[in-house]
Backbone as a printed PyTorch tensor [residue, N CA C, xyz], in Angstrom:
tensor([[[ -4.1690,   2.0770,  13.6080],
         [ -4.4150,   2.7290,  12.3540],
         [ -5.5320,   3.7460,  12.5820]],

        [[ -5.2960,   4.9430,  12.1570],
         [ -6.3010,   5.9870,  12.3070],
         [ -6.6810,   6.6210,  10.9760]],

        [[ -5.8650,   6.3680,   9.9190],
         [ -6.1530,   6.9270,   8.5860],
         [ -5.7670,   5.9300,   7.4950]],

        [[ -6.5180,   5.9460,   6.4190],
         [ -6.2100,   5.1800,   5.2120],
         [ -6.3230,   6.1470,   4.0450]],

        [[ -5.2460,   6.2330,   3.2540],
         [ -5.2160,   7.1520,   2.1130],
         [ -5.6130,   8.5660,   2.5230]],

        [[ -5.1730,   8.9640,   3.7190],
         [ -5.4390,  10.3140,   4.1980],
         [ -6.8220,  10.5240,   4.7900]],

        [[ -7.6740,   9.5040,   4.7260],
         [ -9.0310,   9.6200,   5.2680],
         [ -9.0960,   9.0240,   6.6690]],

        [[ -9.7680,   9.7160,   7.5550],
         [ -9.9130,   9.2630,   8.9280],
         [-10.7430,   7.9840,   8.9780]],

        [[-10.3130,   7.0540,   9.8100],
         [-11.0370,   5.8050,  10.0420],
         [-11.7150,   5.9260,  11.3940]],

        [[-12.9930,   5.6290,  11.4310],
         [-13.7340,   5.7180,  12.6950],
         [-13.6690,   7.1150,  13.2750]],

        [[-13.3270,   7.1920,  14.5650],
         [-13.2620,   8.5050,  15.2090],
         [-11.8670,   9.1140,  15.1170]],

        [[-10.9480,   8.4410,  14.4000],
         [ -9.5990,   8.9740,  14.2190],
         [ -8.6420,   8.6460,  15.3500]],

        [[ -9.0990,   7.8920,  16.3230],
         [ -8.2510,   7.5080,  17.4590],
         [ -7.9860,   6.0050,  17.3810]],

        [[ -6.8100,   5.5570,  17.8720],
         [ -6.5490,   4.1160,  17.8930],
         [ -7.5840,   3.3980,  18.7600]],

        [[ -8.0270,   2.2480,  18.2860],
         [ -9.0140,   1.4630,  19.0260],
         [ -8.3580,   0.5520,  20.0520]],

        [[ -9.1690,  -0.2060,  20.7780],
         [ -8.6440,  -1.0690,  21.8380],
         [ -7.6970,  -2.1500,  21.3260]],

        [[ -7.9810,  -2.7350,  20.1680],
         [ -7.0930,  -3.7730,  19.6430],
         [ -5.7370,  -3.1760,  19.2570]],

        [[ -5.7480,  -2.0380,  18.5880],
         [ -4.4950,  -1.3650,  18.2330],
         [ -3.6870,  -1.0480,  19.4780]],

        [[ -4.3320,  -0.6010,  20.5180],
         [ -3.6180,  -0.2740,  21.7550],
         [ -3.0340,  -1.5240,  22.4000]],

        [[ -3.7530,  -2.6440,  22.3470],
         [ -3.2240,  -3.9000,  22.9050],
         [ -2.0020,  -4.3650,  22.1260]],

        [[ -2.0610,  -4.2800,  20.7900],
         [ -0.9220,  -4.6750,  19.9670],
         [  0.2650,  -3.7730,  20.2570]],

        [[  0.0390,  -2.4750,  20.3400],
         [  1.1130,  -1.5160,  20.6260],
         [  1.7570,  -1.8110,  21.9820]],

        [[  0.9510,  -2.0610,  22.9950],
         [  1.4780,  -2.3530,  24.3360],
         [  2.2810,  -3.6580,  24.3340]],

        [[  1.7840,  -4.6770,  23.6290],
         [  2.4940,  -5.9550,  23.5670],
         [  3.8260,  -5.7890,  22.8350]],

        [[  3.8340,  -5.0200,  21.7510],
         [  5.0650,  -4.7640,  21.0000],
         [  6.1160,  -4.1170,  21.8980]],

        [[  5.7450,  -3.0630,  22.5910],
         [  6.7240,  -2.3640,  23.4290],
         [  7.1200,  -3.1870,  24.6480]],

        [[  6.2320,  -4.0390,  25.1500],
         [  6.5710,  -4.8990,  26.2850],
         [  7.6910,  -5.8630,  25.9170]],

        [[  7.7390,  -6.3050,  24.6650],
         [  8.7950,  -7.2170,  24.2350],
         [ 10.1770,  -6.5620,  24.3230]],

        [[ 10.2520,  -5.2700,  24.2630],
         [ 11.5440,  -4.5890,  24.3410],
         [ 12.1890,  -4.7630,  25.7170]],

        [[ 11.4040,  -5.1100,  26.7220],
         [ 11.9530,  -5.3680,  28.0570],
         [ 12.4880,  -6.7960,  28.1780]],

        [[ 12.1560,  -7.6610,  27.2140],
         [ 12.6020,  -9.0460,  27.2160],
         [ 13.9330,  -9.1280,  26.4650]],

        [[ 15.0170,  -9.5380,  27.1340],
         [ 16.3240,  -9.5880,  26.4790],
         [ 16.3420, -10.4170,  25.1840]],

        [[ 15.4750, -11.3920,  25.0650],
         [ 15.4310, -12.2130,  23.8580],
         [ 14.9950, -11.4140,  22.6360]],

        [[ 14.3170, -10.2940,  22.8590],
         [ 13.8060,  -9.4790,  21.7550],
         [ 14.3590,  -8.0610,  21.7530]],

        [[ 15.2910,  -7.7680,  22.6300],
         [ 15.7340,  -6.3900,  22.8220],
         [ 16.9480,  -5.9890,  21.9900]],

        [[ 17.5470,  -6.9310,  21.2490],
         [ 18.7390,  -6.5810,  20.4650],
         [ 18.3510,  -5.7850,  19.2260]],

        [[ 19.2070,  -4.8620,  18.8630],
         [ 19.0030,  -4.1000,  17.6370],
         [ 19.1960,  -5.0180,  16.4420]],

        [[ 18.5220,  -4.7430,  15.3480],
         [ 18.6340,  -5.5670,  14.1620],
         [ 20.0740,  -5.6580,  13.6920]],

        [[ 20.8180,  -4.5850,  13.8020],
         [ 22.2050,  -4.5640,  13.3550],
         [ 23.0680,  -5.5410,  14.1600]],

        [[ 22.6280,  -5.9510,  15.3540],
         [ 23.3890,  -6.8740,  16.1960],
         [ 23.1440,  -8.3400,  15.8350]],

        [[ 22.1870,  -8.6190,  14.9950],
         [ 21.8550, -10.0010,  14.6650],
         [ 22.6930, -10.4370,  13.4700]],

        [[ 23.4270, -11.5170,  13.6530],
         [ 24.2990, -12.0250,  12.5930],
         [ 23.4850, -12.7600,  11.5340]],

        [[ 23.9330, -12.6810,  10.3030],
         [ 23.3410, -13.4290,   9.1930],
         [ 24.2180, -14.6350,   8.9390]],

        [[ 23.6410, -15.8380,   8.8950],
         [ 24.4400, -17.0280,   8.6410],
         [ 25.1890, -16.9120,   7.3060]],

        [[ 26.3630, -17.5020,   7.2290],
         [ 27.1610, -17.4720,   6.0120],
         [ 26.3850, -18.0660,   4.8530]],

        [[ 26.4880, -17.4530,   3.6940],
         [ 25.8260, -17.9460,   2.5070],
         [ 24.4020, -17.4550,   2.3290]],

        [[ 23.9600, -16.5910,   3.2120],
         [ 22.5790, -16.0630,   3.0750],
         [ 22.5950, -14.6160,   2.7450]]])
């Protein structure tokens, strides 16, 4: 997060925690258990 309501937060650059979360998120895309598109996931009947 670098802005809230159009106002810059801190120095306007993503911080170390944001970068760690971003890297972890994209790393999951290499794991087949998390790599399927949402459209490929079936919804159980009745839901």
